[in-house]
N, C-alpha and C positions, 0 to 999 in steps of 0.2 A: 405604918402601912408598908407592906412589901413593895419594893420598887422594881422597875424594869431593869435597872442597872444591876441590882442584886441577882435577879433571875438570869441575866446575861452572864454574869461572873460565875454563877453556879453551873450554868450550862457548859461553860468552858471547862470547869473542873470535871464535870461528868464526862465530857468528851476525852479529855487528855489524861484523866486520872493522875494529875500531877499539878501541884500549886504553881510551880515555877513556869511550866509550859502554858498553863491557863493564864497566868498573869501576862506573859509575853503575847499571847493571842489577843488579850484585851487591851494591850498597850498600857498597863498600869504596873506599879510595883507589887511584889509578892505580899508585903505586909498590908498594903491597901486592899488587895483582893481578899486576903485571909480575914481581915477585919469585917468586910462586907459579908462574907460567908457566915461568920460567927453571929453577926447581927441578924442575918436572915434566919438562922437556926433559933435565935432567941425570940424573934417575932412569931415564928411558927410554933415554937414550943417543942421541937423535935430535933434529934441529931440526924444530920443529912449525910455526913461522911465519917468514915473511920480513918483517922490520921495515923499513917505508918511512916517509918523512916524511908524516904525516897519516893513514896507514892501514897495514894489514897484509894479507898474503896467506898462505894456508895452503900449506905444502909438500905434495907428493903424499902423503907419509906422514902429514902433519898432517890431511889430508882423511879418511883412513881412521881415524886415532885419534879424530877428532871424531865420526865415525859410531858407533864402538864406545863412546865415552864417553856418548853420548846413550842407547844401549841400557842401559848400566850404571846411569846415573842414573834412567832409567825403572824399572828393576828395583828400585832402592833405594826409590823412591817406592811401588812396589807392595808391598814388604816392610813399609813403614810403614803403608800402608792395611790390610794383613792384620792387623797387630797392633792397629790402632786400631778396626777395624770388625768384628772377629770375634764380638762379643757378640750381635749381632742385626742384622736387615736394616734398611737405610736409617736409620742412626744416625750421629751425628757430622757431619762436613762433606762435602757433595757438590758438586764443582765441575762445573757443568752448562753446556755450550755449546749455543746454539740459533741457527739461521740466522734472518735478519731476516724472511723470508717465513713463519715459523712463530711466532716469539716473541710478537708482540702479539695473536695470535689463539688460541694454545694455552695460554700461561702463565696468563692470568687464570682459566682453569678448572682447570688442573692444580695450581698452587701452593696454593690453599686446601685442596684435597683432601689434599695431602701434609702440610700443617700439621695437619689434623684427625686423620689416621691415624698420623703419625710426628712426634710432638711433639719428639723428640730430634734431629731432622734440621735441619741448617743448610745451606741451598742458596746457593751462590755462583754467580751467573749471569755468563755471558760471551756476548754477542751479537755475531756477526761473520759474515763470508762463509765458505762451506764450506772453501775452501783454507786460510784462516788457522786455523780451528778444528781441522782435521785435523792440521795441523802442530803445533799446541799439544797436541793429544791424543797424538800420537806421542812428543812430548818429555816427557809426563807432567805438563804444566802444568794440564790439566783432566782430569776423570775420564771423562766420557761426553758425547756430542754427539747432539742431536736434529737430523736433517738429511734430505735427500732422496737416495735411491739413484740411480745406483750410486756406490760408493766402491771404487776399485781400489788398495788398499794391503794388501799381504800381512800386515802386522803388525796390521791393524785388523779386528775382528770386528763383525758387525752383527746386529741383531735387529729384524725388521720389525714395525711398529706398525699401520699402516692405509694403505689406498689413498686418495689425495686427487685426485679427478677435477678437470679444468679445466672452467670455463664461460667463455663469451665475454661480457665486459662491454662494452656499447655505450651511447651516449647514450639518454636516456629517450624521445626523439622518433623513434627508429629504428622503421620501420614493421612489422618482423617481430614476430609474436605470441610472447610468452614461453613459451606452452604447447607450441609446435611445435619439436621438436628440429631442429638444423641439422647439415649435413654438415661434416666437417673441411675439405673443399675450399672451403667458403665463407670460410675465414680469408683465403685469397689475395685476396679482394676488399676486405679491410679495410686501413685504414692503422693498423698496429699500433704501440702505445706499449709499449716494453719497459723493464725495469730496465737500469741501466748495466752495463758490462762487469764481470765478476767474480761476478755473482750467478748461482747455478745455475739459478734459474727462467728467466732470460733464455735460457740455452742450451737448456733444456727446451722453451721456447716456440718457439725457432727450429727445433728438431727436429720439432715438430708442424707448423710452417708448411711444412717441406720436403715434406710430403705433400700440400700444396695445389697449385694449378695453376702458380703462379710463385714462391711463397716470398718475395715482396718485402715489405719492412717499411718503416715510416716512419722518419724521422730523430730522433724524440723519444725521450728516455730519462730516467729518474729514479732516485733513490737509494732510494726506498721505495715499497711498494705503495699507501700512502695518497696519495702524490703522483700516482702513475699513475692512481688512481681519480678524483682531482680533475680531471686532464687529460681523462679520458674524459667526465666529467660536464660539462665545459665545451665539449665538441664537437670535441676535437682528434683523435679516433680511437677505437680499440677496444683491448682488451687481453685476454689470457688470465689468468683469475683462478682461483687454487686454491679448491676448495670450502671449505676451512677458513677462508679469508679472506672468501669470498662469504657465509658465515653471518653475518659481522659487517656487511658492506656491503649486505645485502639490503634494508635499510630506507632506503637512500639513494634518494630519489625522483627524483634527477637521472640515474640510470643504470638500465639494464635488463639482466638476466642471462639469457642464452640457453644452454640445455643443448645438448650435442652428442648426435647419434644414436649408438647403440651401434656399435662399441665406443668408449666415451668415452676421449679422451686424458687423461692424468693423470700423477701421480708417486707413488712409494711412499715413505712416511715411515718412518724407522727410527731406532733408537739405535745409535751406533757407540762402540766401546771397544777398548782394547788387548787382544790375545789373551792377554797375560800377566797381566792384571789379576786380583787375587784377589777382586774384588767383583762377579763375574758374577751371583751370587744377588741382590745389590742391584739390578742392572740389570733382572733379570727382574721383581722386585717393582715397580720404577719403570715398566716397560712396562705392567704390569697397571693401575697407577694412572692412567697417561696414557689408555689406552683406556677405562677406567671413566669418567674425567672427560669424555671426548668422546662417550660413549654408544656405543662400539664393543665389543660383547660378546667378540669375538675378532678376530684380524687380518683385516681386510676393509675395505670402503668405509665412509666416514662415513655416518651416517644421511641419507637423501635429504632429509628435512624440513629439515635444517640449511641447505639451499641452494636453497630454492624461489625461482623467479624472481619479481622484483618486478613490480608493475603499471606499465605505461608512464604516466608523468606528465610533461607538458611541462616543460622546464627554465625 
């Protein structure tokens, strides 16, 4: 009979396309992994991989077996989760993924609240870009992800948390008054500083810019919002800043935060999890704790006071 161990080893080969790296990922020797793959092929009566010098390629049937194997492995993890966490909500280990444009701004408020109300919960954090987190979620390597919508994966279910409007962060010597809302079309006049390729916030910012007059952006990019804010503070341009981040950056005297006129551009923050997960009740409790920590009574916008524009102070 085919074993879960064999499916896990084959899944590693399918991901890495290399027996050595797959063996390291599974913490076994390469000969042991190769033997299990050959035994799997013998039991199924098909060739799963094409062995080449230095790498491997999946056969057409191997591609389909790899896809089905991932589904079976995720189901096995869900079975373990059900047995481990049925006693009560938010107990045991929770593998939580968070995108970088949320993690440093939300987690300092959320984690202490979870510790206070759920002493038996152990949170394992994974911070990465949306694409990587969704892939790991689908494979069952993490339980739930806090990210920005939309997510177009049929096997992934989402639970909306709050609306996160954008503000325009500009250098402190910008002549526009903080109290006067600006039009989205004004973005086209700015030299925008964006996150590097792969960040969902970059794509969201570009989508907002497309509603401006010309949609042109500057050539600067960065790997974190903290770096982007420092570039703005140094006079290199402007950026779209999520309100959840603006609540932290509002005391930076070298930048000014300008609100947009209604309807404000923004993003919807949500929890994402596998449709087959038995821990949906846990994720509902987690959603309530997150909105409680951020001062959102129900799914809606963050409190306006969290993002009041700073006073213009010369750099």
